[in-house]
Rosetta silent file (secondary structure, phi, psi, omega in degrees, C-alpha in Angstrom):
SEQUENCE: MAADNLLLRPDIFAGRRFLVTGGATGLGKEMAEALLALGATVHICGRRGPVAEATAKELSDKHGGTMIAHACNIREPEQITAMLDAIWEAGPLDGLVNNAAGNFISRTEDLSIRGFDAIANTVFRGTFYTTLECGKRWIAEKRPAAVVSIIVSWVFNAGPFVVPSAMSKAGVAAMTKSLAVEWARHGIRLNAIAPGTFPTEGAMARLSPEMHAAEKKKALAKNPMHRFGDMHELANLCAVLLAPGMDYLTGQAIAIDGGEWLATGENFYELESWTDQQWNDVREMIKATTAKDKAQRTT
SCORE:     score description
SCORE:     0.000 S_00000001
   1 L     0.000  129.117 -179.924  -89.552  -79.875  136.924 S_00000001
   2 L   -72.053  140.605 -176.381  -87.196  -76.910  136.989 S_00000001
   3 H   -68.552  -27.516 -173.797  -86.993  -74.990  133.641 S_00000001
   4 H   -72.331   -7.985  179.761  -83.139  -74.866  134.002 S_00000001
   5 H   -92.277   -3.395 -178.483  -83.038  -78.699  133.502 S_00000001
   6 L   -91.314  141.050 -177.432  -84.550  -78.426  130.037 S_00000001
   7 L   -85.991  -22.814 -178.485  -82.232  -78.296  127.116 S_00000001
   8 L   -98.789  157.260  176.541  -84.287  -76.444  124.470 S_00000001
   9 L   -51.076  137.660 -170.755  -85.190  -72.811  124.360 S_00000001
  10 L   -55.546  -25.424 -172.855  -88.378  -71.934  126.416 S_00000001
  11 L  -110.136   21.325 -166.108  -90.394  -70.943  123.343 S_00000001
  12 L   -73.356  -18.323  174.863  -89.437  -73.560  120.873 S_00000001
  13 L  -108.133   15.744  176.892  -92.917  -75.085  120.827 S_00000001
  14 L   -57.203  131.762 -179.979  -94.854  -71.880  120.810 S_00000001
  15 L    92.984  -13.986 -175.992  -97.761  -72.252  118.700 S_00000001
  16 L   -99.684  150.843 -176.651  -97.570  -76.049  118.604 S_00000001
  17 E  -125.214  133.544 -178.241 -100.086  -78.626  120.014 S_00000001
  18 E  -131.277  154.507  170.945  -99.286  -81.991  121.379 S_00000001
  19 E  -115.237  125.485  178.103 -101.267  -84.970  122.892 S_00000001
  20 E  -113.700  115.496  177.713  -99.640  -87.010  125.563 S_00000001
  21 E   -81.946  136.148 -172.992 -101.575  -90.193  126.200 S_00000001
  22 L    66.718   32.490 -173.905 -101.444  -91.331  130.029 S_00000001
  23 L   -81.510    8.896 -169.494 -100.210  -87.687  130.667 S_00000001
  24 L   -91.713  -20.578 -173.682 -101.733  -87.305  134.000 S_00000001
  25 L  -141.845  168.538  169.129  -99.269  -89.293  136.085 S_00000001
  26 H    57.982 -139.995 -174.609  -95.806  -90.796  136.049 S_00000001
  27 H   -62.047  -39.449 -176.224  -93.548  -90.584  132.965 S_00000001
  28 H   -61.230  -41.778  176.520  -96.471  -89.036  130.875 S_00000001
  29 H   -65.130  -38.888  178.285  -96.818  -86.168  133.324 S_00000001
  30 H   -58.612  -51.137 -176.039  -93.176  -85.454  133.224 S_00000001
  31 H   -67.397  -42.737 -179.527  -93.056  -85.252  129.442 S_00000001
  32 H   -61.272  -41.420 -178.190  -96.350  -83.169  129.266 S_00000001
  33 H   -65.776  -41.440  176.913  -94.880  -80.714  131.657 S_00000001
  34 H   -61.250  -37.127  174.801  -91.704  -80.270  129.684 S_00000001
  35 H   -61.805  -40.633  178.995  -93.787  -79.607  126.550 S_00000001
  36 H   -67.923  -40.531 -179.873  -95.826  -77.089  128.400 S_00000001
  37 H   -73.904  -17.624  178.944  -92.775  -75.254  129.863 S_00000001
  38 L   -86.861    0.283  166.574  -91.382  -75.221  126.282 S_00000001
  39 L   106.419    7.177  179.476  -94.334  -73.200  125.108 S_00000001
  40 L   -81.012  152.182  155.131  -96.622  -75.911  123.639 S_00000001
  41 E   -68.419  125.397 -179.745 -100.443  -76.240  124.061 S_00000001
  42 E  -119.098  128.748  178.629 -100.635  -79.701  125.726 S_00000001
  43 E  -111.398  134.990  169.039 -103.545  -82.099  125.692 S_00000001
  44 E  -123.928  149.646 -173.154 -103.432  -84.980  128.083 S_00000001
  45 E  -138.420  153.736  179.497 -105.710  -87.989  128.388 S_00000001
  46 E  -176.262  159.328  177.329 -106.352  -90.856  130.765 S_00000001
  47 L   -63.082  -40.946 -176.986 -109.173  -93.076  132.031 S_00000001
  48 L   -82.358   92.392 -179.012 -109.124  -91.267  135.405 S_00000001
  49 H   -60.063  -48.797  176.521 -110.680  -87.984  134.311 S_00000001
  50 H   -61.121  -30.704  170.976 -110.442  -86.164  137.631 S_00000001
  51 H   -69.622  -41.252  173.566 -106.829  -87.067  137.865 S_00000001
  52 H   -54.256  -52.857 -175.198 -106.121  -85.719  134.384 S_00000001
  53 H   -58.148  -44.277  173.218 -108.006  -82.546  135.245 S_00000001
  54 H   -58.180  -37.895  177.298 -105.985  -82.108  138.459 S_00000001
  55 H   -68.207  -40.544  177.957 -102.758  -82.449  136.643 S_00000001
  56 H   -61.569  -45.243 -179.817 -103.789  -80.043  133.937 S_00000001
  57 H   -63.249  -54.978 -176.337 -104.591  -77.387  136.578 S_00000001
  58 H   -50.322  -41.254 -177.009 -101.540  -78.067  138.549 S_00000001
  59 H   -83.145  -37.894  175.070  -99.093  -77.671  135.607 S_00000001
  60 H   -58.675  -46.196  178.144 -100.925  -74.719  134.024 S_00000001
  61 H   -61.638  -31.503 -178.598 -100.803  -72.843  137.326 S_00000001
  62 H   -72.033  -48.718 -169.418  -97.162  -73.733  137.639 S_00000001
  63 H  -112.840   -3.070 -173.106  -95.974  -72.825  134.202 S_00000001
  64 L    77.445 -163.506  177.520  -98.702  -70.752  132.594 S_00000001
  65 L    74.154 -159.645 -171.831  -99.760  -71.767  129.172 S_00000001
  66 L  -136.085  119.336  173.956 -102.485  -74.134  128.277 S_00000001
  67 E  -128.875  124.449 -176.291 -102.952  -77.833  129.279 S_00000001
  68 E  -115.810  132.260 -172.195 -106.281  -79.452  128.540 S_00000001
  69 E   -94.196  144.914  178.661 -107.415  -82.689  130.140 S_00000001
  70 E  -136.393  131.593  169.564 -109.519  -85.390  128.421 S_00000001
  71 E   -84.097  113.210 -178.867 -111.153  -88.514  129.914 S_00000001
  72 L  -155.119  130.022  175.963 -110.432  -91.162  127.306 S_00000001
  73 L   -94.978  101.425 -172.950 -109.954  -94.921  127.280 S_00000001
  74 L   -73.312    2.662  166.006 -107.733  -95.506  124.345 S_00000001
  75 L   -70.236  -18.442 -173.349 -108.868  -99.299  124.329 S_00000001
  76 L  -111.283  110.389 -179.674 -112.133  -97.752  122.718 S_00000001
  77 H   -59.582  -34.757 -174.992 -111.531  -96.447  119.120 S_00000001
  78 H   -73.217  -21.740  166.777 -114.706  -94.410  119.302 S_00000001
  79 H   -66.354  -40.469  171.147 -113.368  -92.628  122.334 S_00000001
  80 H   -56.687  -56.002 -174.824 -110.230  -91.744  120.585 S_00000001
  81 H   -60.089  -40.815 -172.187 -112.132  -90.405  117.592 S_00000001
  82 H   -76.623  -32.827  168.907 -114.457  -88.221  119.786 S_00000001
  83 H   -59.726  -50.328 -177.836 -111.365  -86.862  121.671 S_00000001
  84 H   -65.431  -37.412  174.383 -109.463  -86.067  118.517 S_00000001
  85 H   -55.628  -46.294 -179.468 -112.648  -84.382  117.050 S_00000001
  86 H   -67.254  -36.181 -174.212 -112.761  -82.119  120.101 S_00000001
  87 H   -79.538  -30.429 -178.047 -109.097  -81.156  119.961 S_00000001
  88 H   -69.238  -24.539  176.008 -109.140  -80.579  116.205 S_00000001
  89 H   -63.522  -27.484  177.779 -111.958  -78.073  116.700 S_00000001
  90 H   -90.565  -20.674 -178.194 -109.424  -75.808  118.446 S_00000001
  91 L   149.571  143.572 -178.455 -106.617  -76.619  116.056 S_00000001
  92 L   -60.367  151.649  165.077 -104.719  -79.689  114.710 S_00000001
  93 L   -71.877  148.382  170.787 -101.963  -81.505  116.648 S_00000001
  94 L   -96.792  -20.702 -175.572  -98.437  -81.112  115.679 S_00000001
  95 E  -166.595  161.551 -174.657  -97.373  -84.231  117.587 S_00000001
  96 E  -136.064  137.618  176.105  -98.369  -87.144  119.634 S_00000001
  97 E  -119.594  104.684  174.030  -96.683  -88.901  122.568 S_00000001
  98 E   -72.672   89.252  179.744  -97.857  -92.631  122.973 S_00000001
  99 L  -111.783  -28.847 -174.344  -97.217  -93.143  126.795 S_00000001
 100 L   -58.695  136.974 -168.485 -100.445  -94.718  128.033 S_00000001
 101 L  -151.409  179.123  171.112  -99.496  -98.277  129.123 S_00000001
 102 L  -157.829  153.443  174.458 -100.234 -101.013  131.634 S_00000001
 103 L  -173.902  156.111  175.893  -98.022 -103.758  133.014 S_00000001
 104 L  -160.373  155.027 -179.575  -97.664 -106.078  136.006 S_00000001
 105 L   -95.647  137.946  178.847  -95.263 -108.882  136.767 S_00000001
 106 L  -161.142  145.077  162.954  -96.671 -112.468  136.674 S_00000001
 107 L   -55.725  139.304 -178.557  -95.593 -115.977  135.757 S_00000001
 108 H   -68.532  -32.151  172.150  -96.928 -116.471  132.391 S_00000001
 109 H   -63.402  -16.337 -179.108  -98.618 -119.667  133.291 S_00000001
 110 H   -84.407  -21.804 -166.875 -100.524 -117.714  135.901 S_00000001
 111 L   -67.012  141.620  163.587 -101.972 -115.141  133.378 S_00000001
 112 L   -92.837  159.294  179.620 -105.661 -115.081  132.508 S_00000001
 113 H   -56.405  -42.972 -176.410 -106.930 -114.203  129.060 S_00000001
 114 H   -63.255  -40.169  174.965 -108.451 -111.098  130.780 S_00000001
 115 H   -59.329  -48.393  176.435 -105.085 -110.212  132.302 S_00000001
 116 H   -54.423  -53.778 -177.683 -103.406 -110.474  128.894 S_00000001
 117 H   -60.806  -26.692 -176.210 -106.013 -108.349  127.198 S_00000001
 118 H   -67.900  -40.233  175.563 -105.789 -105.678  129.932 S_00000001
 119 H   -74.084  -55.313 -174.744 -102.196 -104.967  128.658 S_00000001
 120 H   -60.718  -35.406  178.535 -102.485 -105.691  125.126 S_00000001
 121 H   -61.944  -28.527  178.058 -105.627 -103.598  124.518 S_00000001
 122 H   -88.721  -52.129 -171.502 -103.931 -100.570  125.878 S_00000001
 123 H   -73.797  -51.232 -173.697 -100.378 -100.872  124.797 S_00000001
 124 H   -83.870  -56.341 -174.787 -100.658 -102.678  121.447 S_00000001
 125 H   -74.271  -45.561 -176.551 -104.150 -101.778  120.147 S_00000001
 126 H   -68.965  -26.129  172.220 -104.697  -98.413  121.881 S_00000001
 127 H   -74.355  -34.436 -179.597 -101.265  -97.010  120.635 S_00000001
 128 H   -75.278  -44.610  176.890 -102.026  -98.166  117.100 S_00000001
 129 H   -43.839  -50.901 -178.013 -105.653  -96.661  117.312 S_00000001
 130 H   -60.332  -52.267  170.461 -104.391  -93.421  118.427 S_00000001
 131 H   -55.554  -39.047  175.228 -101.600  -93.218  115.985 S_00000001
 132 H   -69.486  -40.094  173.418 -103.708  -94.119  113.066 S_00000001
 133 H   -56.817  -45.507  175.722 -106.446  -91.644  113.891 S_00000001
 134 H   -62.638  -50.520  177.701 -103.965  -88.844  114.079 S_00000001
 135 H   -47.304  -52.359 -178.951 -102.150  -90.081  110.999 S_00000001
 136 H   -50.323  -41.857 -175.446 -105.326  -90.099  108.921 S_00000001
 137 H   -75.028  -40.302 -179.649 -105.927  -86.523  109.830 S_00000001
 138 H   -62.206  -47.890 -177.984 -102.391  -85.314  109.260 S_00000001
 139 H   -63.665  -46.872  175.027 -102.177  -87.075  105.907 S_00000001
 140 H   -51.407  -50.399  179.076 -105.573  -85.561  104.798 S_00000001
 141 H   -75.534   -4.740  178.950 -104.425  -82.119  105.802 S_00000001
 142 L    64.715   32.621 -176.981 -100.943  -82.487  104.146 S_00000001
 143 L  -104.506  120.471 -179.345  -99.610  -81.628  107.644 S_00000001
 144 L   -69.264  148.202 -179.573  -96.092  -82.778  108.848 S_00000001
 145 E  -161.729  172.087 -179.304  -96.006  -84.112  112.460 S_00000001
 146 E  -133.857  144.645 -172.943  -94.082  -86.227  114.824 S_00000001
 147 E  -125.742  137.734  166.525  -94.909  -89.225  116.988 S_00000001
 148 E  -122.945  129.429 -178.122  -92.966  -90.499  120.002 S_00000001
 149 E  -120.946  135.523  177.409  -93.865  -93.813  121.444 S_00000001
 150 E   -87.632  122.481 -179.643  -92.684  -95.233  124.743 S_00000001
 151 L  -117.001 -157.071  176.822  -91.456  -98.776  124.536 S_00000001
 152 L  -141.260  162.473 -174.803  -89.112 -100.930  126.742 S_00000001
 153 H   -77.113   -8.263  171.045  -85.707 -102.329  126.270 S_00000001
 154 H   -62.709  -23.708  177.920  -87.230 -105.917  126.363 S_00000001
 155 H   -66.749  -18.030  174.491  -88.066 -105.446  122.605 S_00000001
 156 H   -81.329  -16.814 -173.789  -84.355 -105.658  122.173 S_00000001
 157 L  -151.061 -105.285 -175.288  -83.979 -109.066  124.013 S_00000001
 158 L  -153.122  157.545 -176.136  -86.671 -110.578  126.111 S_00000001
 159 L  -134.721   74.788  175.197  -89.139 -109.857  128.801 S_00000001
 160 L   -62.063  137.998  177.629  -89.676 -112.865  131.141 S_00000001
 161 L    79.528   -1.429  172.314  -92.499 -112.397  133.632 S_00000001
 162 L  -134.531   40.615 -175.941  -93.902 -109.396  131.708 S_00000001
 163 H   -56.004  -45.005 -177.837  -94.709 -111.239  128.397 S_00000001
 164 H   -59.696  -37.369  175.704  -97.950 -109.330  127.563 S_00000001
 165 H   -69.439  -47.579 -178.178  -96.031 -105.969  127.769 S_00000001
 166 H   -57.840  -45.278  172.652  -93.014 -107.341  125.976 S_00000001
 167 H   -57.857  -45.006 -176.586  -95.252 -108.640  123.023 S_00000001
 168 H   -65.570  -50.842 -178.466  -97.172 -105.322  122.942 S_00000001
 169 H   -66.385  -31.743  169.815  -94.305 -103.113  123.036 S_00000001
 170 H   -58.273  -42.111  172.868  -92.513 -105.156  120.379 S_00000001
 171 H   -61.685  -35.184  178.177  -95.583 -104.419  118.189 S_00000001
 172 H   -65.295  -45.959 -178.076  -95.285 -100.737  118.995 S_00000001
 173 H   -59.303  -40.056  178.898  -91.596 -100.849  118.014 S_00000001
 174 H   -73.491  -33.043  176.321  -92.458 -102.514  114.689 S_00000001
 175 H   -64.435  -37.097  179.392  -95.232  -99.971  114.029 S_00000001
 176 H   -62.128  -42.167 -177.498  -92.741  -97.138  114.718 S_00000001
 177 H   -79.177  -32.323  177.124  -90.269  -98.447  112.098 S_00000001
 178 H   -69.051  -39.478 -173.539  -92.915  -99.456  109.621 S_00000001
 179 H   -85.741  -23.867  173.817  -94.806  -96.294  109.576 S_00000001
 180 H   -55.616  -34.645 -175.032  -91.573  -94.184  109.633 S_00000001
 181 H   -87.671  -39.063 -172.377  -90.918  -95.596  106.192 S_00000001
 182 H   -79.683  -29.041 -179.256  -94.511  -95.640  104.907 S_00000001
 183 L  -110.417   17.431  166.877  -95.470  -92.112  106.033 S_00000001
 184 H   -57.100  -33.372  175.851  -92.181  -90.393  105.408 S_00000001
 185 H   -70.636  -11.337  174.753  -93.427  -88.966  102.244 S_00000001
 186 H   -98.339   -0.822 -175.906  -96.102  -87.162  104.203 S_00000001
 187 L    79.820   24.486 -172.033  -93.557  -85.496  106.564 S_00000001
 188 E  -110.586  120.097 -178.349  -94.719  -87.556  109.463 S_00000001
 189 E  -108.144  142.117  176.952  -91.808  -88.903  111.657 S_00000001
 190 E  -129.622  134.242  173.681  -92.144  -91.601  114.263 S_00000001
 191 E  -135.931  168.459 -177.271  -89.454  -92.508  116.835 S_00000001
 192 E  -138.984  150.847 -168.363  -89.553  -94.513  119.990 S_00000001
 193 E  -123.075  131.585  171.134  -87.905  -94.143  123.551 S_00000001
 194 E  -109.096   86.654 -178.112  -87.055  -97.241  125.675 S_00000001
 195 E   -70.966  149.837  171.636  -86.630  -95.807  129.245 S_00000001
 196 L   -88.362 -138.825 -175.399  -84.760  -97.650  131.874 S_00000001
 197 L   -91.192  105.566  172.005  -85.789  -97.247  135.575 S_00000001
 198 L  -113.356   87.557 -170.698  -87.292  -93.867  136.084 S_00000001
 199 L   -47.185  120.664  170.262  -89.124  -94.540  139.518 S_00000001
 200 L  -129.750  158.026 -174.220  -92.851  -93.689  139.474 S_00000001
 201 H   -65.813  -45.300 -176.879  -95.493  -94.658  142.018 S_00000001
 202 H   -60.221  -53.412 -176.624  -97.627  -96.640  139.416 S_00000001
 203 H   -63.996  -44.039 -175.215  -94.782  -98.671  137.950 S_00000001
 204 H   -63.284  -33.736 -178.623  -93.143  -99.527  141.277 S_00000001
 205 H   -68.338  -29.507 -172.669  -96.517 -100.720  142.639 S_00000001
 206 H  -106.439  -25.210  179.642  -97.036 -103.161  139.960 S_00000001
 207 H   -99.472  -34.076 -178.143  -93.339 -104.121  138.895 S_00000001
 208 L  -138.909   56.651 -175.968  -91.408 -103.891  142.143 S_00000001
 209 L   -59.057  -17.706 -175.721  -94.066 -103.961  144.870 S_00000001
 210 L  -111.447   12.579 -176.485  -91.758 -105.350  147.436 S_00000001
 211 L   -65.392  128.795  175.054  -88.700 -103.138  146.756 S_00000001
 212 L  -130.140 -171.240 -169.055  -86.924 -102.041  150.041 S_00000001
 213 H   -60.250  -45.308 -177.577  -83.556 -100.473  150.661 S_00000001
 214 H   -62.142  -44.575  176.730  -81.537 -103.616  150.124 S_00000001
 215 H   -63.308  -41.326  173.557  -83.361 -104.385  146.872 S_00000001
 216 H   -66.994  -31.947  177.251  -82.801 -100.933  145.663 S_00000001
 217 H   -68.571  -35.329  176.300  -79.185 -101.092  146.388 S_00000001
 218 H   -71.700  -37.837  179.109  -78.964 -104.250  144.361 S_00000001
 219 H   -64.546  -45.905  178.831  -80.956 -102.706  141.542 S_00000001
 220 H   -58.601  -38.273 -178.096  -78.552  -99.642  141.483 S_00000001
 221 H   -66.880  -24.026 -178.024  -75.453 -102.027  141.487 S_00000001
 222 H   -79.328  -21.416 -174.759  -76.751 -103.606  138.121 S_00000001
 223 L   -89.981  129.517 -176.713  -76.640 -100.230  136.341 S_00000001
 224 L   -59.128  -22.614  175.566  -73.297  -99.221  134.822 S_00000001
 225 L   -93.411   -9.010 -178.798  -74.004  -95.669  136.146 S_00000001
 226 L    55.536   43.042  179.938  -75.157  -96.907  139.477 S_00000001
 227 L  -156.840  164.639  167.420  -78.193  -94.728  139.468 S_00000001
 228 L   -90.430  169.896 -178.913  -81.760  -94.472  138.310 S_00000001
 229 L   -79.752  145.762  169.251  -82.818  -91.988  135.567 S_00000001
 230 L   -90.126  133.565 -167.645  -83.811  -88.348  136.400 S_00000001
 231 H   -54.619  -42.616 -170.695  -87.201  -87.300  135.023 S_00000001
 232 H   -61.620  -29.430  175.393  -85.809  -84.307  133.201 S_00000001
 233 H   -56.440  -53.503  176.951  -83.495  -86.617  131.241 S_00000001
 234 H   -58.937  -49.230 -179.765  -86.395  -88.461  129.747 S_00000001
 235 H   -53.866  -46.262  178.108  -88.392  -85.287  129.132 S_00000001
 236 H   -57.826  -41.390  173.074  -85.501  -83.782  127.316 S_00000001
 237 H   -62.909  -43.598  174.963  -85.213  -86.636  125.012 S_00000001
 238 H   -57.364  -52.011 -177.723  -88.883  -86.677  124.165 S_00000001
 239 H   -56.872  -45.066 -179.259  -88.784  -82.871  123.490 S_00000001
 240 H   -66.046  -31.583 -175.261  -85.781  -83.219  121.136 S_00000001
 241 H   -74.277  -28.430  173.874  -87.380  -86.014  119.210 S_00000001
 242 H   -83.693  -11.991 -165.358  -90.412  -83.763  118.755 S_00000001
 243 L   -80.053  141.347  168.205  -88.494  -80.497  117.990 S_00000001
 244 L   -55.683  143.156 -179.303  -88.266  -78.587  114.776 S_00000001
 245 L    97.898   -3.246 -179.727  -84.791  -79.134  113.334 S_00000001
 246 L  -109.900   21.220 -168.625  -84.856  -82.983  113.940 S_00000001
 247 L   -64.048   -7.688 -177.785  -86.842  -83.542  110.605 S_00000001
 248 L   -99.514  -10.918 -175.364  -84.334  -86.149  109.302 S_00000001
 249 L  -100.783  117.611 -176.547  -84.561  -88.370  112.256 S_00000001
 250 L  -155.590  153.980  176.691  -87.196  -91.130  112.050 S_00000001
 251 L    79.140   13.399 -172.372  -87.727  -94.796  112.673 S_00000001
 252 L  -105.786  147.657  175.342  -85.368  -95.025  115.560 S_00000001
 253 E  -118.134  114.172 -177.909  -85.783  -96.812  119.093 S_00000001
 254 E  -107.225  114.296  176.620  -83.580  -95.090  121.690 S_00000001
 255 E   -87.136  140.652  178.297  -82.803  -96.527  124.994 S_00000001
 256 E  -125.562   92.108 -171.681  -82.245  -94.134  127.857 S_00000001
 257 L  -155.070   27.840  177.329  -81.056  -96.305  130.777 S_00000001
 258 L    63.182   19.183 -178.206  -77.497  -95.651  131.662 S_00000001
 259 L    80.254   15.322 -171.240  -76.335  -98.705  129.524 S_00000001
 260 H   -69.740  -42.060 -179.393  -78.219 -101.200  131.677 S_00000001
 261 H   -63.141  -37.529  175.670  -79.846 -103.280  129.007 S_00000001
 262 H   -63.726  -36.839 -169.853  -76.521 -103.695  127.220 S_00000001
 263 H   -85.228  -34.883 -168.096  -74.804 -104.728  130.448 S_00000001
 264 H  -132.578   -7.255 -171.890  -77.485 -106.954  132.128 S_00000001
 265 L    82.597  -13.824  165.999  -80.543 -107.259  129.638 S_00000001
 266 L    51.904   37.888  174.815  -82.509 -104.997  132.075 S_00000001
 267 L  -120.993 -164.044 -172.334  -85.318 -107.603  132.615 S_00000001
 268 L  -103.635   20.128 -174.484  -87.000 -109.617  135.283 S_00000001
 269 H   -54.908  -28.875 -172.282  -85.145 -112.977  134.847 S_00000001
 270 H   -66.907  -13.501 -176.765  -83.973 -112.823  138.420 S_00000001
 271 H   -72.987  -12.976 -179.078  -87.710 -113.463  139.538 S_00000001
 272 H   -59.503  -14.188 -179.143  -87.321 -117.134  138.409 S_00000001
 273 H   -93.508    1.097  178.957  -86.058 -117.908  141.952 S_00000001
 274 L   -71.494  152.650  178.123  -89.281 -116.763  143.567 S_00000001
 275 L   -92.595  170.384  177.851  -91.458 -119.102  145.477 S_00000001
 276 H   -60.230  -39.422 -177.031  -95.195 -119.681  145.073 S_00000001
 277 H   -70.041  -40.530  177.890  -95.906 -117.721  148.268 S_00000001
 278 H   -62.774  -38.171  177.200  -93.897 -114.729  146.938 S_00000001
 279 H   -66.869  -40.121  174.508  -95.811 -114.674  143.685 S_00000001
 280 H   -57.857  -43.816 -176.313  -99.042 -114.949  145.700 S_00000001
 281 H   -67.804  -43.454 -179.144  -98.161 -112.054  147.934 S_00000001
 282 H   -62.713  -38.924  179.708  -97.214 -109.863  144.987 S_00000001
 283 H   -56.220  -40.567  178.106 -100.456 -110.803  143.135 S_00000001
 284 H   -64.937  -44.632  179.284 -102.438 -109.480  145.999 S_00000001
 285 H   -54.108  -45.728 -176.073 -100.438 -106.218  146.276 S_00000001
 286 H   -66.567  -44.003  174.501 -101.079 -105.726  142.558 S_00000001
 287 H   -56.559  -39.005 -176.164 -104.831 -106.368  142.868 S_00000001
 288 H   -70.980  -31.011  171.190 -105.103 -103.813  145.534 S_00000001
 289 H   -67.982  -43.866 -178.556 -103.318 -101.249  143.457 S_00000001
 290 H   -72.609  -36.283  176.802 -105.490 -101.840  140.394 S_00000001
 291 H   -59.878  -40.906 -178.601 -108.709 -101.662  142.593 S_00000001
 292 H   -64.122  -49.087  177.127 -107.600  -98.278  143.823 S_00000001
 293 H   -56.345  -42.452  178.548 -106.984  -97.109  140.226 S_00000001
 294 H   -60.585  -35.981 -171.217 -110.420  -98.373  139.121 S_00000001
 295 H   -71.188  -21.170 -174.784 -112.247  -96.400  141.768 S_00000001
 296 L   -93.029   -9.378 -168.999 -110.822  -93.134  140.209 S_00000001
 297 L   -85.554  155.633 -177.196 -111.721  -93.856  136.618 S_00000001
 298 L  -114.021   -6.150  179.856 -114.609  -92.096  134.701 S_00000001
 299 L  -136.917    0.000    0.000 -114.582  -94.279  131.643 S_00000001
């Protein structure tokens, strides 16, 4: 990410510390990089420890500053506690970006309980566990802080064929609004971002594994701006929501999608025309991607 694509002054987060969950790849990596480039000390975590460590080294070498990797499965509360204990030893966090997630397309009648839990335990429970553990510490220390959680535009309408994610992200949106009110007296702000299509390898492998040129053209035609998002645009929004000077903004869920969810609903309803064979083919592609990810995990 080029520094000249960032809106805020380069030292705006000097002396501040942030944690980005799922910060080693995809959208999390982009947001973590922006915070680092803006002067913050950035902690990132993920289940694939070596991947997180490689990202921390890559971005620290690129921008200078300090990025620290942690192997942590946020489905496990005790791992979150251990990670935050280690972080707090060097200094408390000033903010949290709840980015870690999981998703895949499936007909709901084809879902297993295990498949549902794989999403809900990360997105719904893991996000709450991490937010709560940070919040307890901030409240005890009388420390103001900011939380940004990544949700989806389906929380505004519907999420056919991604029901576990839609349900879980709706819970995160409700948490954001509820804690924004409850924790406002402590100076803790919570806001959420609903990104449109910002292509990443992981998301495309599970949500659009068969996308080719013709399908990409069709997807772009649905967007009022006729394009996908640029990573720096999401990173800038995240940074602004965390920045000093935004202390009166809380409890908001902001879509950044070129107006697509307003125009089309921005969901997967068009998949209702897929055949059994198409669903079977995609299921096998997703299984292969998941197996590759598991081989890189350390927790």
